N, C-alpha and C positions, 0 to 999 in steps of 0.2 A: 339240230344240235342243242337248242335251248330246252327241248322237251324234258330233259333230265332234271331241270331246275324247277321242281314242282312247288317250291315255296317262294318263287319269284313274285315280287310285289310291284316293282317299278322297272320298266324297260326303256332305257334311253338310247336311242339309235339315231343320232342326228343326220347321218349320211345315207341312210337306207331309203331307196326310192321305190322298191318293189317288194310286196309281201307275197311270197309263194303260197301255194295251197297248203293248208294246215300249218302255217308258220307259227301261229299262236293259238293252240287248241287245248282245251281242258286244263287250264291253269286255275286252280281253286282260289288262289290268293292274288292273282294279277289284278292290279287296279288301274295303272296308268301306263300308256304307251306314248312316248314322246318321239315322234317321227315327222319333223317339220317338212321334210322333202319328199315324203311318201306321195306317190301319184297313181299307183296301180295296186289294187287288191284283188287277188285271185280267189277261187272257190275255197270256202272254209278257211280263209286266211286268219280271221279272228273270230272264234266261235266257242261256245260252251265254257265261257269264263264268268262264273256267277258273281265275282266281286268286281268285275271290270266296270269302271266309271268314265274314263276319259281317254279319248284318242286325240292327240294333238298333232294335227296335220295342217300346215299353213295354207297349202294351195288346194284348189278344188281337185278332187281325185276321181279316178275311174274305178268303178266297182263292178266286178264280174258277178255272174249269177252265184247265189249262195255264198257271198263273201262273209256275211255276218249273221249270226243267229244267237238269240238271247243275250244281246249286248245293250248296255246303257251308254248313251252319248250325252255329254254336256254340250258339245258343239259339233255339228256335222255339216260340212260343205260339200255339195255334190257338183262334180263336173259332168260325169256321165255314169249312169247306173243301169245295168242290164236287168232283164226280167228276173224277179225274185232275188235280187241282190241282198235284200234285207228281209229277215224272217224274225218276227216277234221281237222287234227292237223298240226301245224307248228313247226318244230324242228330246232333250231339253230345249235345244236351240237349233233349228234347221234353216240352212241357207241354200237357196236355189237361185243361181244367177240367170241373167238374160240369155246366155248361150248354153245353159245346162241342158242335158238330155236325161230324161228319167222315164224308163219303161215301167209297165204295170207291175206292182208288187201284190201278189195274191195273198200273202200272209198278213194277218192283222198287225199293224204297228201303231205306236202311240207317239204323238207330237205335242209338246207343250207350247212352244213358241215357234213362229215361222216368219221368214223374210223371203217371199216368193216374188222374184223380179221377172219371171217368165211371162210371156204374153198369153199363153193358153192355160196358165194355172196348173203347172206340173205337180203341185202338191196333191192333186186329186189322185195321182197314181201311187201315192204312198199307202193307200188303203188305211187311212186313219180317220178318226171322227173329227171332221173339220169344225163342227159346232163347238168343240171344246178347245180349239187351238186359239192362242192369242197371236194375232197378226200385227206386225209392225213394219213400217217402210213399204207397205204394199199398196199398189194403186187401187183407188176406190172403185174404178170400173171392174177391175178383176174381182174385188170383193163382191160386187153386185152379181157378177157372173157366177161366182161360187156360192151365191146366196148366203153370204156370211153376214150376220148382224153387225151393225156399226160398233156396238159395245165390245165385240170381240177384238176389234182393231184398236180400241183406245183403252181397254181395261188395263189397269196397272197390275203388277205382280202381287200387290197387297189386296187380299180379297177376304170376304166373309163367306165361308162355306155354309155356315149355319149360325143361328143366334148365339150358340155356345161354342162354336168352333171357328177359329180364325187362322189365317196363314200369312206370314210376312217374312221375307228375306230368309227363306229356308226353314223357318221355325213354325211348327204346327202346334197351336195352343188349344187345349180342350178344357172347358170349364165344367163339363157335365159330370154327374156322379155315375150315371150309367148311360151307355149309348143306346139311343132308340133305333128302331129299324130304319127310319128315314135317314138318320145320321150315318148308319153303317153303309147304306146305299150311296150316300154322298161321298164317303171316303173311298168306296170301291171304284168310283168313276173319277176321283180326283187324280190329276196328272202332274201336280207340282212336284218339284224336287225338294223333298223333306230331309233335312239333315238332323233335325232335333225335334223331339216330341216332348211337350210339357203338358202333363195332365195331373195337376195337383189334387183334384177331387175324385178322379176315377177310382172306383173300388174294385173293378175287375178288368183284366186286360184281354180276356178271351175273345170277345166279339171284335175288339179293336185289332188284335193281331190277325184275325181272319180277314179283316177289311183292308189291311195295309201290308200284306205279306210281300208285296212287290216294291215297297218304298225303300229307298237307299238311306235308311235312318242310321245315324252314327251314335246318337245318344238318346236315351229314354229316361225321363224323370217321372216316376210314379210313386210318390211318398206314401199314398194311402191305399194302394192296390193290395188286395188280399189273395188274389188268384191270377195266375198267368196261363195263357193258352199256348198251343203249339205255334212256334214261329221259326222262320229261317231268314232273319234279317242279315243279308250278306255283308252289309257295311257296319253293323252294330259293333261298337268298340267298348262302350260303357253303359251300364245299366244300374240305376239306383232305385231300389224298391225296399223301403224301410219296413213296411207292414206285411210283406208277403209271408203267408203262413203255410202255403201248400204249393208244391210243384208236382204236376202230374207227369206220368211217363211220357218221354219223347219231347218234353219242353226244352227249349234252348238247343235243339240239335241243329247242326249245319249252320253255325254262326262263325265262319272262318276267320273273321277279324276281331272277334271278342277277345279282349286282353285280360280282363279280370272280372271276377264276380264277388260280391259281398252280400251274403244273405244271412239275416240275423235270426229269424224266428221259424224257419223251416226245420222240422225234426226228421223227416224221412226224405231221402233222395235216391230214387230208383230209376235207372235207365234214362239218364239225362246227360246233356252236354257232350254228345257224341260229335265227332268231326269238327270240333272247335280248334282248328290247327294253330291258332295264335294264342290260345289261352295259356297264361303263365301262372296266375295265382287264383286259388279257389278258397275263399274264407267262408266257412260254414259254421258259424259260431255255436248254434244250438243243435246241430245235426246229431241224432242218436243212431241213425242207420244210413249207411252209404253202400249201395249195391249196384254193380254193373254200370258204372258211370265213366266218363272221360275216355271213351274209346277213340283212338286216333287223335288224341290231344298231344301232339308231338313236342310242344314247347312247355308243357306243364312242369313247373319246378317247385311248387309249394301247395300243399293241401293243409289247411288249418281247421281242425275239428276238435275243439277242446272237450266236448261232452259226448264223444262217440262211445256207445255202449257195445263194443264188440271186443273179442279177444285178439291179441297180436297176430295169431296165425291167420285170421281172416284178413287182417290188414296186409299181411304179406301177400295174400292172394290178390288184393286190390293193386298192390305195387307190381306184382308179376303181370297182371293184366295190362297195366300201363306199359310195362317193359316190352311186351310183345308188339306194341305200336311204335317202339323206338325210344321210349322213356327209360332211362337208366338212373336209378337213384344215386349211384356213385358218380357218374359222369355229369349229371345235371344238378346234383345236390338236392334231390327231392327230400323235403322235410315234412314229416307228418307230426303235427302237434297233438300229443295224446296225454296231456297233463292229467286229465281226469282219470284216465285208465291207469296211469302210473300211480296216482294217489290211491285208487281202489285196490290195486295189486299190493301196494305198500301196506294199506290198512289190513288187507287180508292176511298178508304175511305176519304183520304185527299181532293180529288176532290169533293166528295159528301158533305163533311163538308164545303168546300169552297163555293159550290153552295148554300148550306143551309144558310151560313153566308150572301152571297149576297142577297138571298131572304129576310132574316130577315132585312138586311140593307134597302132594298127597301120598305119593309113593314113599318119600322120605319120612313123612309122619307115620305111615303104616309100618315101615321098617323100624322106626324108633319104638313104636308101641310093641312090635314083635320082640325087639331086643329086651324091652322091659319085662315082658311076660316070660321070656326064656331065662332072664336073670333070676326072676322069682322062683322058677322051677328048679334051677340049679341050686339056689339057696336052700330049698326044701330037701333036696337029696343029701346035701351036706349035713 
């Protein structure tokens, strides 16, 4: 029934105990499911939801095969999990109880923190890189059995990834001007939950976006970046790039939670910002060319481009393209700020009027001279 609500973001179902097959599948904007009494998840019950971050289920649950795919969990408590219940999932905090049952998972999964109270070390069946997991409340004998270094058990969430890269409380700080290959590799294997990226000195975002495409970043601060690479940050809501001068084709596509963009120095925008379903405002202060953008941006209500150098009929084409995706400039109040174009048209009309006036003045002068000549001729005949 809920499959028709494709723009659903929060699902609160406090009394639901069972998730049937394909109960929550292919929701582009779904972020949170609150189901504290949920205890059974069937095949493909929650899958292919790129924006999904949190499943709140208070009790240890039973997961059937292929319950989850491409899902991110802040907290996951396992009561029982069948073979291949989890496929390509990322877990910030994994809890395995003493009576939990966990069969082998063949798909690669990622775990950031883990509390494994089982005697046999069931976390091994998650098919995750145990050397990168931070263990807490875990028996030392089990750690020895799993060959986990002691530092992994006592390491705090505040860590230095590199001399110029640090991470603390969800904030990734980068002091580098450019990312080295070693730094890119470190970011590719980093499994912390990054909510915010601060990179005050970074001049290009290309290598960084390739290294962190799976991060659930909500805010990016890059005041000195001049170039941005292709990215699909599913959680990105706000981006601040003051010095950006160039946006390549397909940049910023598939950012379903992006609310607004403000870009000052980019002059050409071609084939970008597709499938940004939450995008409402696009401020393109110095854009002179906008072509084939904002496809499937169903919430878009304002485009501001004061220096756009195109004719109104082409702008109508842009609006029509948006309308085909559900955007209606009457219903949603789409406003396109074209002051510069209006000024140019006004000046052109004034110039044409001025030229017309000059021509009329010359014609009047010629007629007056002709009248004078004719008057003299008539005087001669008399």
